[in-house]
N, C-alpha and C positions, 0 to 999 in steps of 0.2 A: 515527629511521630513518622513512620516508615512502614507503608504499606507491603503487604505479603504478595510477593509476585508469582503468579503461577502460568503457566502458558497457555496459549491460544485454545490447545489441542487438551485441553484437561477434560477429561471426562467426566469431571464433579460436575460442570459448568456446562450449561445449553446457551445456544444463542436466543435470545428472544428478539422477535423483529417489534420495530416500533409500533407504538398503536395511536390510532387516535381516540378521543373522546368516546367514541362508542365500544373501544374494546376490541377494534378491527385493524388490522394492519394495515397500514397506511402508505401508498407509495411516494415516492419524492416529490413526486409533483403534485400532490395532493388532493389529486381526482383520480378516480375509478373509473379504467376502462374495461372493455371487455375479456382482455387478458389478465389483467388485476383482479376481477372478478372471480375466473379460472383460477387462478394462483390461490386465491383464497378460499375458494370453495375445496381444493385440493388440500391446502393444508386443515382445512376444517374436518374433512374426511378421514386425514392420516393420522388425526391425534387421536391420543389414547382415549380421552373422554367418546368422541365418537366410536372408535371399536368396542367399549365396553358397552355402549348403549345397543350397538348391532347386534353384539354377540348376546346380550341380555333378553333382544327381540327373536332372535333366532332360537333360544330356548324357549320364549313365552311362545314361539309359533309352533312348536313341538309338540308342546302340550296336548292338542286335539288330537294328534297322530298317535298319543298314548292313551285317550280316553274313547275315543270315538272309533267305530271299526272302519276300518282302510279298505279301500278298492282292490289293492294288490294284497292283503292279507286274508280278508274274512267279506269278501264277497257274500255272501248268504248273510252274513250280518248286520251288512247293507241294506240288505233288500229287508230285512226284518224289523231295521231301524226306522224305514219308511212305511213298513205295515204298523208299527208301533205308535210313529209322531207322524203324522201324515200332513200336519200343519207346520212343523217346524223342519223336518227332513230337506223340503225343497229348497228353505232358503240356508241351509247350511251347506247341501250341496251346490248351491249358487256363489256361495264363499270359498267353496275349495276343501271343504272341512272335512270330506269323505278321501281327499286325496292330496293331504297337505305337503307330503314332499313333493308334489308333480304342480302344486298351484303355482302360477306365476308370482304370488305376493313372495313365498317362500323362498321362490328362485331370486328374486329381487335382491332380498335381506340379504341371501347366502351372496350374491354375485357384490352387493356393496361390502360387505363385510371382507370378502378375498381381495378388493382391490383395496382397503383400507389396510389389511395387514401388508398386503406386498408395499405399497406406499410407505410404510412404516418399517419393514426389516428391512428391503432392501439398502436404503439409506443408511441405517443404523450398522448393518455388517460392514460396509465400508470405512464406517466411523470408528467400528469396532478394531478393525484390521489396522487402522491408523494409530489406533490407542493403546494396541500390544506390542508398539514398536517404540511408544515414547516414554520416555523417562520420566521420574519425578519431578515437582518444579523444584526450584532452587529453594534452601533454608532462609523463612523469614529470618530479617534482623532480631526480631523480639519473640524470643519463642514463650516469654512468660504469658502472651497475650493468649496462646492456644487454648481449647479447652483442658487440655491436660498438658503439665509441665513439671520439670524438677530440674534441680540446681545443686551441684558438689564441685569441691575442688578435687584436682589431682596432681600428682608429683611429675606427671609426664607430661611432655611438649605439646602445645597445640596440635602439632601435625601428628603425631604420633598418638595421641586419644584418639583423634579422628579416624585414626586406621584403624585402632583396636575397636571403636563405636563400628565402624564397617564389617569387620570381621563378626563380629556378634549378629548382628543385624541379617548377614547373608547368609548366616547360620540358621537363622528363624525363616527364611525364604522369601525376605524382601528383595525387591530390585532396588538397586542402588545407584545414585548420582551423587558425584563429585566436582569440586571444580576443577577446572582445566590446568592442565601443569604449569602455564604461564601465569595463574594466579593463585596457586599452591605455593609458589615461592613468595608470596606476600604473606600477609598477615589475617586472611582470611579463609579461614579452615572451618569445613561445615560438612555432612554428609546427610543425604537426603535418600528415604527408604519407603517404599510402597509395597502393599500386597491387598490381593482382593481381586486379582483382574478377571477369575474365575466367574465372579457374581455376575459382571454385563454377561460373559460368556455363556452362564445359566439365562439369563435375561433372552438372550437373542435365540438360544437353543428353544426356549417356549415358544418363542413368537415364531420360530422356523417351522417346530414342530405344530402349532394349530394350523399354520399356512398348508403343511403337509395333510393334516387332517381334512381341510378343506378338499384338497387335490384328490386324496384317495375316494372321498366323497362323491366328487364330481367323476372319479375314473368307475367307479359303480353305476351312477347314473347314466353315462355314456353305453358301457361296456358289459352290464348287467342285466337281469331280468328278473320278474316275478310271475309266479303261476299260482293258480289254483285248482284243485280239481277234489271234486266231491266222488269217493270210492265206495261201491258198495259191496258188501264181503262176497266172495267169490267171481269178481270181476277184475280187470286187466286196463290199463292204459298205458299210451305210448305218449313220452314227450315231444309233441309235436303241437302247433299251434290250432290243428282242427280238432285234437284230443282233449284239449285242456278245456276246462270250463271260462277261466278267464286268463291271461296273459297280459302282462304290462312291460314289453321289452325297452331296453333301453335307446336311445335315440341311435345308435351305431349297429343295433342287434339287427341281425336278419334271421329269418327262419331256418338259413341253413348253420346258424352259429348254435343252435339248440342242441345239447347233446341226447345221442341218439337214444335212450334209457327207457325200459320197460316195467312197470310195477304191476304186481297181482297183489290183490289184499286176499290171504288164504283163510284168515281167523282174526276175529277182534275180541278180545275179553275186557271187560270193565267189572269191576268188584268197588262195592260201596260198604260204609258203616252201617251197620243193622241195628245198635242201638245206643242210647245215652243221648247227650245232647246235642252230637254232632250226625246223628242217624238222618242216612242221606248223602251225606259228604262222599265224593269220590276216595276212593281208596288206592286204586292203581288202575291203569290202561295198558292194555299190551296191544298191539296188533302185529301177528306174523306175517310176512310177506314174502316173496319170493321176487327178484328181481333180474334183468340182463343190462349189462352197460351198453350192448350193442347188438344189433337184429343179428341172429344166430349165435350169439356170443355163449358162453357157458351159464346157467342159472344158479344165482346164488339165492339163499335166505339171510333174513336178519328179522330184526325186533325193533319195533318204530316204537317208541315211549316219550312221555312229555319231556322236553330238552334234552332228548336223544336223540338227534337226528339221522339221517342215513346219508354219508357222502357217497356220490357215485358221478364219477366223470365231471369234477369241478362244480357240481353242484349239490344244494342241500335240500333233503326232502324233511321237511317236519309235521307232527304229527298235532294240529292245532284244533281239532274238534271232532263230536261222532256223535250219532242219532241213529233212529230208527226207521227202517225201510219196509213198511207192510208189503206182503205178498196177495196178490189179487190175481184172480182167473174171471176173464170177463167174456160172454159172450152176446152176440147182438140179436135183434130179432131172425136172421137165418138159423140162428143155434150154432154159428161157427163162433171158434175160439180167436177173439182179435184181439187180444193181450194175455199175457201171462207171464209175471214177474214179480220185481220188487220197484214200489216205488217210493223213492225217499222223502220221507217228512221233517220238516223243520222245527226244532223245539223253541219257543217263545220264551218270555221274560217269567212265566209264573212257576217256573221248577219243576222238578223231577220227571222232566222230559215230555210234559205235556206238548206232543207235537202236532204241526198242521201241515196241510199239503193239498194237492190236487190232483187228480188223474186226468189225462185227454187221452183219448182213445177215437184217433180221427180215423180208423179204418172201418167204423162200424155202420152198417148200414139198416135200413135206408138212411137215417138221421146218427149223424155223429154223438157220440156220448162223452159226458164230462161228468165227475165225482169231484166233489169238495169235502174234505175230511178230518178230522181228528182222531190221532191215535194216541191211546190212554196206555202207557205202560200196564201200572198197577191202578185199575181204577177200582173205585168207593162210590156210590151213592150218597151226596151230603146235601139234605134239605132238597131235593129234586135236581142236584148237579151232579154229574160225573165229573169226579176230582181222581188225578193222581198222586198218591201218597208216598211213592215210592219211585226212584229213579228206575231202577230193575224194572223187567218184564216179568212180573211174578201172577199178572192177571190182566192180559193185553185184550183190549177192546178196541175198535174202530166204530165211529161214529161219520156215517154218510149220509149226504145230500147228492143225490143223483138230477141230471142235464141231459135235454137231447137237442140237438140244431146244429147252428153253425158255431165251430171254436175260431173261426176268423184263422186259422192256420194258413191257409192260401194268400192272406193279403198282401205277403212280402215284407210286413214291419215284423222285427224280433219279439219274442215273447220269452218271458220269465217261465221255466217250468214249474215254479213256485207258486203262479198267478192262474188264474183262469176268467176270461171276460165271457161273462154270461149274459149280455147286451142283447144277442140274438139267437138266444139259447130259453126253450122255457123247463121250467122246474117240473121234475116227474115226483117227486116224494114232497108231500107237504111239512113234512118233521123229520128231521135227522133220523136216521134208521143206525140201531146198534148190532154191530155184528161181534160174534167170537171165533175163534178162530174152528174154520170147519162148518160155518154156518153161512148161508148164500140169502141174497136178496133180489128176489124177483121183481124186474120193474113194471109199472103199467103199460097197460096196451101192448102188451106182447113185445116191448123194446128190447128185452135181453136180461140176462142176470148178472150178478158180481158176486164172487165169492172170497171170503176173507182166507186164505189159506195159509197163514203164516208171516213171520216178520225176519229180516235180515238186519244186521246192523252196517252201518256204513261211519267212515271217517274222512274228514275233512284234510288234505295235505296241501302244503304251500311249498312249493319248488322255488327254490332262490339259487341264483347265480352273481355273487357278488367279488369282482378281483380285487373291490378297493378294501376289501375288511382287514386282509391282513397286513397293508401299509398301514392303516387306519389303525390298527392295535399299536404298530410299532411306534407311529408318532405319536400317540395317546402315550405310551410308554416314555418315550423323548420329552414330550410335554412335562410329565411329571416330574422326570430328572431335572429338566430345567427348573423348574418351582423349587425342587429342594436345595439345588446348587444357588439360586438366588436368594433364599430364605437362610439358607445356613452359613454362606460366606458373606463377611464383612468387608467393606473396601476401608483400608485406613491408612495413614501415613505417620512416619515417626520422622523428626529433626533432631539433629545434633549439632550444635556449635561448640567449638572450642576457642576459648581466647584468653591473654595472657592478664592479669591483673595484677595489683599491688601484694596479694598473697599467693601468686603463681597462676597456674592454669585454672581456669574454670570452664567447667562443664556444664551448657543448659540443653535440657530433651526436652521436645515438644511433641505432641501428638495430637489427631484428630480424627475423627470416624464418621463421615457424614451417613452410613447408611445403618450405623446403631442405634436401633430403636430401644434396645433392652438395658444399655447402659453397662454392659461389658466389657467394652472396650477400655473402662478406668483401670478395672482388675487387671488387663492385659498390659496396660502401660505400665501400673504403679509394678508389675510383676517384671519387663522389660527393663524398666529404668531402674531397679535393684541388679539385676543382671549386668546392666553397662557398668553401676559403679563397682561393681566385685571385678570384672574382669579390669577396668582402670587399676583397681588396687592392686590385684595379682602381678598385674603388667608392671605397676610401678615398683614393687619389692622385689619382681625379678632384677628388674634394671639397677635397683640398689645394689643387690648381692652381687650382681655381675661388676657392677663400679667396685666393691668393696674386695674382692678377687682379683681385679686388675691391679689395684694399688698395694696389697700385700699378697704376694705369692705363695706364702706358708700357708694361706688360706684355702682349703679346698673349692671347690665351685660347688654350687648348691646339689646335694643328692650323691656327692663323692666323697668316699672317704680321705682322712687328712694320709699325706704320705710317712712311711716310718723312717724315723731317722737313728741310724745305728751308730753304735760307741766309734769313733774316731774319725765318724764323718765331720 
């Protein structure tokens, strides 16, 4: 029995290290040193199994980022989550689940996956470059042992039979290998053919593209930024750190890197379904804005809608939320107006935009004033409880509790505009006071008044600049193309041997495909073997016709008419 011989650079084969009884690679000396452990750890990290585990962990770690509100996208939602879940929210915050993509554990998974892919892709690139120049292996002696084989006779001599087979296989895009000229003069007549090298290219392209996606994400993390701004109708803001509510810059981003645009919210319109099972569901959101790309630049107008961001100076501005901002006019004990404007209230989880908020009036004298309230867009009294039955402001009402005292705004500690510390304040009203538009509440002991003058609407804007977004898209498309190549292309080999036997020349054809799980290669091989046999028969008939023409000059060659013989010739 003769073994099939393949070259050491055969891309179908992989070199496996010797392993001890525990399955770990064992050095020649049989003992593990520090260097051996490091090599073993690197081999484990760069294995496909670990890469898949890390990829799964990265996807699993991204789930909280899509379920929970994130500080970089929805700071108000994070604050509301703390209000609604006071026991659970601190634990989630400690685990970094409100800033998943900036958490240390997520960065650790990301960096390990990056290292794993680098260690896998770089050596594989060199191996692929070497295999791209490698010829197919020699044809085995016994082709009948291969998964697919065929045998037939031909009148052609062995050397010519392999030459015809080489032409047929080359026409099908196979890469060929034949014996050296010194061997060809003997009795060893064979041809090896192989195709499907693009499968490995597709595999490599997928890994390189995945590596490119990670690089693009890192590029966005270093040079991009995210910011949030709550903008009340009729007000403006500039894209500067001091004018933004929240900003999360990349590690290499400075204040000077922010594009200097400004935006004004001219009007906001929200419509809702008024009947049927979907009553109260949003129908459309439309924010009319004007903006300038740079200070002193021309003013342009645009419309912001959900999933239709504004692109300005390399940044994108998304409309991600909206709500109501009741208008109040507050006077203090002196009768002076100390507040006159809109104060944003944040809607909770009860639906229909039942919103909560606070109003801090630090300029009131002799004591500072504070108000905690609820805005009800369409108010209905249900069993003594004020509820909102529709998200539009069809019957707007505010419910207020008044306080007087020290708001603690001079303590130097940051305060939320949506919460008020009443520890050093006294409650002026024993129960919540209801106000409709135009109504005024007089505070006890001549502390002042508060008037509900109307309401405005506000929008929540997310400003993002991500220089890695386009590279990530390109790499994602390349990864998809690599997967298609690796799935659609099969690596297969075909061998042909011609030998002289008692009945003439015998042609042996064999083939195998180690990447064909569907079994389609058997059909391809059968068609290819039939084509080889037909080509050998045609070549034999042509040789026989040429030999007959050489023996009888009166017979015309095939395809040529016989000469006309005239009388007397």
